[in-house]
N, C-alpha and C positions, 0 to 999 in steps of 0.2 A: 446574318448576308449569305451566303456562299458564293467559296472563294474565287474561282472563273467572272463573279457579279461584279463580288470589289473590284478585280483585274479590269475590265469593262468600264466600269463606273471612276476610276482615277483618271484625275486631272490637276497638273497644275492652279491651284487656285493663287490668285493676286489681291482677289478684294471678297472680305469681309465684314459683317454685321459685328453692332459693336456690343453684341450678346456675350455672356457670358459663358463658357463653357465646363460644364461643370469635369473638377478634378480626378473626380474618380473616372473620367473616359479617359483623360491623360496618364493616369496612373498604369489604363491596358494599354494605353501604346506605347508608353515604355516596358512595362513587361513584356510586351510584346519585340519590345525591339530588341531588346538584353537576351532576348534568346535568339539570335542569327546567330550563324558560323561565325569560329573562332579561328583562330590557324594557330598552331600548337595548343589550344585552349585558355591562349591568354589572355583571354580577355579585357583585351583594353582600351574598349570604349565605354569612353561615360555623359552624358547627357549632362546641361542646364536648361534648369529651365528659368525660364521670367514671362516672371504675369502681372509684374508693377507696373504703372506709367509710364515710370522714370526710365525703369530697365529698356523699355521696349520700346522708348524715345531714343534711346543712349544707343540703343540697335542702327536703329532709322538712320539716325544721324551719320555715322560711321560705314553706313552703307551708304550716306549721301542722298537720302532720300528728298531732301530738295533740290536737286538739282534732275531730279528722275517727275517731280510735281511739274516741276517747271516746263516742259516736256509733253508737256497736257492731260499722266497718268495718275490712276486716283493713288495715295497712298495709300503701299504695299501692304511694306512693314508696319510703320506704326498705329494703322488699322486694324490687325492680327492681334486677337483676344490672348495668344498664348507660343513662344517663339521658344526653342529646344536648339540648342544647339551641341550639332555634335561634337563631343572633344575627341580625342588618339591621342594615348597615352605610351608613345612609339619604344620610350626607353623600357616601359612594360614587355614587347615583343624582345626585344633586346636578349634582356633577360632571362624569358619563357625556352628562347632558342641557342643559348649559350650553358644550359641545363646536359647531362648527361644523357639523355635521351634523346635530345634534339644536335643538329647538326651546322649552326649558325646561320646567319642568312646571309652571309655572302655571297652563298652560288644564286639566289633570290630575282629572277626577272623582271620579278612584281611585287613593289611594296608590299606582301598582302594584307599590314591594317589598312589601306584606304580599301582594300577589298571587302574585308570585316567592317568596314565604313558604311561601302557603298551598301552594302547588305542592312543597316541595321537600318539606314533609309529609309528605302524599299523596306523594309516592314511599316516603317514609322507610319511612309504613305498610305498603303495600305489598310492597318489596323486604323486611321482615320475616319479611310470610306466607311467600314464595317460600323462604328460609331456613328455615321450619318458625320460624320462632318467634312471639311474641305483641307487643303492641308498644300502647301508649295515647297519647293524651296529655293533658297537661296546660295552663292554656293561661296565660300572663302575669301576668293581672291575681289573682290566686290565691293570686301568689307573689310575696312581702314581697323587693325586691329581690332579684331574680335576676339582675341582671348583675354585680351587687355580691357576689354571694355566690359567680359562679363571675368573678370578677375580668377583665372586658368593660373595653376601656379607651372612654370617656367620649360618640363619638360612635357608641358598636354602640347597638342597642335591642333585648326578646329577640320575641318573639313566645310562647315556650313551653317545654316542654320534655319528649321523648318518653322514655317507657319502655319496654325493649325484655329480655327474658326468654322463658323457657320456662313458658309457660303453665298456671297450677295451675287456673284455673276451670274446674270439668267439666259447668257449665250456665251457659246462658243465662240471666242479670242484670240487675235493675232498666229501665231506659231501654231498652236494647236488645227488653226483654217487647213492648215496644210494638207491636217491625214494625214496615215500609214502606210507606208509603203506597202504591198499584194505583198503578202505570204511569199508565193515563188520567185518574189526578190531577193527575201532573205533569207532561204531557204534551204540548203544543199545538202544533197546523200552524196554519202561516199566521196563525192567529188567536187569539188568546187563548180569543174563544170562537166559536171555530169556528160555531156558529148563526147566529152573524149575522154570516154567507159573507162576498163581497169584493165591494161597489155595479162 
């Protein structure tokens, strides 16, 4: 698939068929995610792949899927055949930036491990589309004790979980119905307010 077509087709999907996902496709998706940018080449982003029914149900339970379903929504997490937890080893970044060729992280205005994790997430979402699969994402803020649920060591924090499978969604619903803002609303040239000009 062409890159721009994958970008156009990407959607956050919350409804999946029960069909299993080819493990080779998951490997390719994860290999793509591993190719993301890495501050200082720290390589502090890791992944936990969960495909067992028990594991997926544990994550769904930690996310409060029962109350989600009680509000009339189709169970999302437990229905996705593959979960990938994106984990961040912040200490690995601290150690890397304490080395002689770096100047520490105290001056950072942005914690770049989250930038790297977000880049890995985007690569996973696009790679899933390229494989003919669908994917969604639920942030850690909505999943109680996600790190503990998948047994991460204490030094790790989680960005969230990516769900992967074959889409059951037949139409665009929910937030996606809002559509994209026009390009002219979000792309600015030279200055935020082009009418102001440059003196």
